[in-house]
C-alpha positions as CSV (number, residue, x, y, z in Angstrom):
1,M,-39.4,-1.2,-12.2
2,N,-36.7,0.8,-13.5
3,T,-37.1,4.6,-12.4
4,L,-35.4,5.9,-15.8
5,T,-38.3,3.8,-17.8
6,S,-40.7,5.5,-15.3
7,L,-39.7,9.2,-16.3
8,T,-41.3,11.2,-18.3
9,A,-39.5,13.7,-21.0
10,A,-40.4,16.7,-18.5
11,A,-38.8,14.8,-15.5
12,L,-35.6,13.9,-17.3
13,R,-35.0,17.6,-18.5
14,E,-35.7,18.8,-15.5
15,A,-32.8,16.1,-14.1
16,A,-30.5,17.5,-17.0
17,A,-31.3,21.1,-16.6
18,I,-30.0,20.5,-12.8
19,K,-27.3,18.5,-12.9
20,D,-25.9,21.0,-15.4
21,K,-26.2,24.4,-12.8
22,I,-24.7,21.5,-10.3
23,D,-21.4,21.3,-13.1
24,E,-21.6,25.5,-13.8
25,L,-21.7,26.1,-9.6
26,G,-18.5,23.3,-8.9
27,S,-16.8,25.3,-11.9
28,Q,-17.9,28.6,-10.2
29,L,-16.6,27.5,-6.9
30,G,-13.3,26.2,-8.5
31,K,-12.4,29.5,-10.1
32,I,-13.0,30.8,-6.8
33,L,-11.1,29.1,-4.2
34,G,-8.3,29.2,-7.1
35,G,-8.0,25.6,-8.6
36,D,-10.1,22.9,-10.1
37,S,-13.0,21.3,-7.8
38,P,-13.7,17.9,-9.0
39,K,-17.7,17.8,-10.4
40,P,-20.0,16.9,-7.4
41,S,-22.1,14.6,-10.2
42,A,-18.7,13.2,-10.9
43,A,-17.3,12.8,-7.3
44,A,-20.7,11.7,-5.7
45,G,-19.5,8.4,-3.7
46,K,-15.9,7.8,-5.1
47,K,-13.0,8.5,-3.7
48,T,-11.3,11.1,-6.1
49,G,-7.6,10.2,-5.1
50,K,-5.9,7.8,-8.0
51,R,-3.8,5.0,-5.7
52,G,-1.3,3.4,-7.9
53,R,0.5,0.1,-7.8
54,R,2.7,-0.9,-4.9
55,K,6.4,-1.5,-6.1
56,M,7.8,-4.6,-5.0
57,S,11.2,-6.3,-5.8
58,A,11.7,-10.2,-7.0
59,A,13.4,-11.2,-4.0
60,S,10.1,-9.9,-2.1
61,R,7.5,-11.5,-4.0
62,A,9.8,-14.3,-4.1
63,R,9.8,-14.4,-0.3
64,M,5.8,-14.1,-0.2
65,A,5.8,-16.6,-2.7
66,A,8.1,-19.3,-0.9
67,A,6.1,-18.3,2.6
68,Q,2.7,-18.7,0.8
69,K,3.9,-22.5,-0.5
70,A,5.1,-23.1,2.7
71,R,2.0,-22.4,4.6
72,W,0.1,-24.5,1.8
73,A,2.5,-27.4,2.6
74,K,1.9,-26.8,6.3
75,A,-2.1,-26.8,5.8
76,K,-1.9,-30.5,4.0
77,N,0.5,-31.9,5.7
78,K,3.0,-32.0,3.1
79,T,6.4,-31.6,3.1
80,V,7.8,-29.1,-0.1
81,A,11.0,-28.4,-0.6
82,V,11.0,-24.5,-1.1
83,K,13.8,-22.3,-2.5
84,T,13.9,-19.0,-0.6
85,A,14.9,-15.7,-2.6
86,V,18.7,-15.5,-2.4
87,N,20.1,-18.9,-3.9
88,G,18.9,-21.1,-0.6
89,A,18.8,-20.0,3.0
90,K,21.0,-17.8,4.5
91,K,22.0,-18.6,8.0
92,K,21.7,-16.2,10.6
93,R,25.2,-14.8,11.6
94,T,26.4,-15.5,14.6
95,M,29.3,-13.9,16.9
96,S,31.9,-16.0,18.5
97,P,32.4,-16.1,22.4
98,E,35.7,-15.0,21.7
99,G,34.4,-12.2,19.8
100,R,32.3,-10.9,21.8
101,A,34.9,-11.0,25.0
102,R,37.4,-9.1,22.4
103,I,34.3,-6.3,22.0
104,A,33.3,-6.4,25.4
105,A,37.2,-5.8,26.3
106,A,37.8,-2.9,23.7
107,Q,34.8,-0.8,25.0
108,R,35.6,-1.2,28.9
109,A,39.0,0.2,27.9
110,R,37.9,2.7,25.5
111,W,35.7,3.6,29.0
112,A,38.6,3.5,31.3
113,K,40.2,6.1,29.2
114,K,37.6,8.1,28.9
115,K,37.3,8.5,32.5
116,A,41.0,8.9,33.7
């Protein structure tokens, strides 16, 4: 049985009066504290802060989509050619041993000059 249908008119009037009193006290509290306080009846059980949507770049969405397609392909034991976000997969840049040796030598020379 629905609780609203079992209430009498007098009980509904009393409930409305109590709700009005709560709203009035909430507005008085807001005036005392120097700001608008949320109405207790409206905020009961709800979060008052509204969270906006997160912004995501198209490249990020494309990477996420590619990763999800790869996961589905792996789960289905299929091999699917998946495009990456920016014109094919970028290789990780590596340094040649000669370049690394030049940088290390230059750093050793800087330290020797500073210590001298």
